[in-house]
C-alpha positions as CSV (number, residue, x, y, z in Angstrom):
1,V,112.6,174.3,116.3
2,R,116.0,176.0,117.3
3,V,118.6,174.7,116.0
4,T,122.1,176.1,117.0
5,L,122.7,176.8,120.4
6,G,124.5,180.8,120.1
7,E,123.7,183.2,116.9
8,A,123.9,181.7,113.5
9,R,124.4,184.0,110.5
10,E,124.5,181.8,106.9
11,A,123.8,178.3,107.1
12,L,124.1,175.3,104.6
13,A,123.2,171.7,104.7
14,S,125.9,169.1,103.8
15,A,125.2,167.3,100.9
16,D,124.1,164.0,103.2
17,G,121.7,165.7,105.1
18,E,123.9,165.0,108.3
19,Y,125.5,168.6,109.3
20,L,124.8,171.8,109.0
21,Y,127.3,174.5,108.6
22,F,126.5,178.0,109.5
23,T,128.7,181.1,110.6
24,G,128.3,182.6,114.1
25,T,128.8,185.7,115.2
26,D,132.5,185.1,116.1
27,K,133.0,184.9,112.3
28,K,134.2,180.9,112.5
29,L,132.3,178.3,111.1
30,H,130.5,175.9,112.5
31,L,129.2,172.4,112.5
32,H,126.0,171.4,113.9
33,H,125.4,167.6,114.1
34,L,121.5,167.1,113.2
35,A,121.3,163.7,114.8
36,T,123.0,164.4,118.0
37,G,122.8,168.2,118.5
38,K,126.3,168.5,119.2
39,E,127.9,171.7,117.6
40,E,131.6,172.4,117.1
41,L,133.9,174.5,115.4
42,V,135.1,172.7,111.4
43,A,138.1,171.1,112.4
44,G,140.9,172.4,110.6
45,L,139.2,175.8,110.6
46,E,138.7,176.2,114.3
47,E,141.2,179.8,114.1
48,I,140.4,181.2,110.7
49,D,137.7,184.3,110.4
50,I,135.4,183.0,107.6
51,G,133.1,186.0,108.4
52,R,130.0,186.3,105.5
53,F,131.5,184.8,102.2
54,W,131.5,180.9,101.8
55,D,129.8,178.2,100.2
56,L,129.7,174.4,100.7
57,T,130.2,171.2,98.2
58,D,130.3,168.0,99.2
59,K,134.0,168.0,99.0
60,A,135.4,171.5,100.1
61,I,134.4,174.8,101.6
62,Y,135.3,177.7,99.8
63,F,135.7,180.7,101.6
64,V,137.1,184.5,101.6
65,S,139.2,185.6,105.4
66,E,141.5,187.3,106.2
67,I,144.4,184.8,106.6
68,D,146.7,187.2,104.6
69,K,144.6,190.2,104.6
70,M,147.7,192.2,105.4
71,S,151.5,192.3,103.9
72,Q,154.7,192.5,105.2
73,D,155.1,195.9,104.7
74,G,151.1,196.9,106.5
75,E,149.6,197.5,103.2
76,G,146.4,195.7,102.8
77,R,146.2,193.0,100.2
78,P,143.0,191.7,97.9
79,P,140.5,189.8,99.2
80,V,141.4,185.7,98.3
81,I,139.6,182.8,97.8
82,Y,140.4,179.8,99.7
83,R,139.4,176.0,99.1
84,F,139.3,173.6,102.7
85,D,139.6,170.2,101.2
86,L,136.7,168.3,103.7
87,G,138.5,165.3,103.4
88,K,142.1,166.5,103.8
89,R,141.7,169.6,105.5
90,T,144.1,171.4,104.2
91,V,143.9,175.5,102.9
92,R,145.2,176.6,99.7
93,P,144.7,180.1,98.0
94,I,142.5,180.1,94.5
95,T,142.3,182.7,93.6
96,T,142.3,186.9,94.6
97,I,139.2,189.2,94.4
98,E,139.1,192.1,92.5
99,G,137.5,194.6,94.4
100,V,135.8,195.4,98.5
101,L,133.6,192.7,100.1
102,P,130.6,194.2,101.2
103,E,130.8,192.6,104.7
104,W,126.8,193.3,105.4
105,L,125.9,191.1,102.4
106,P,126.8,187.6,101.6
107,G,128.1,186.9,98.1
108,L,130.4,183.6,97.4
109,S,128.8,180.4,95.6
110,V,130.3,177.7,94.1
111,T,129.0,175.2,91.7
112,P,128.3,171.9,92.8
113,D,131.2,170.5,90.6
114,E,133.3,173.4,91.9
115,R,134.3,174.6,88.1
116,M,133.2,178.0,88.4
117,I,133.1,180.2,91.4
118,A,130.7,183.4,91.6
119,V,131.9,186.7,94.2
120,S,130.0,189.7,94.4
121,Y,132.3,192.8,95.2
122,L,131.8,196.4,95.6
123,T,133.5,198.6,92.9
124,T,131.9,201.9,93.5
125,L,129.0,202.4,94.5
126,L,127.2,199.4,92.7
127,G,128.4,196.1,92.8
128,D,130.0,193.9,90.4
129,I,130.1,189.9,90.3
130,Q,133.2,188.0,89.2
131,L,132.9,184.9,87.3
132,I,136.6,182.5,87.7
133,E,136.5,179.6,85.6
134,N,139.3,176.6,84.8
135,W,141.4,177.6,88.0
136,K,142.3,174.1,89.0
């Protein structure tokens, strides 16, 4: 049975099983209501390109985005992990990533208690994993 209305990539179900979150080819985060079939962009993140690096907990969505990719002087900035609070609908930066993200391969994982974040990135031809602890 086809669930989404358009093309979808990474998908995660909400903890309560009522919603399916997924990224589309538009790099936006979509929300599919499983009971009604209604599909929409996640309120509060409509203008933000999420891409393929994101994870979901029962309280938040963690993602890497290009919100602050370019600095004022035009130089590229390192990728940043953000936390979107599902209750307050607020976005805040968590930490900077030390390497380059491979756009073809997703690689962000957050523990259910939100105490640790793991992200895969490239430093050479091989990939590395950065573990982020005690960030609160």
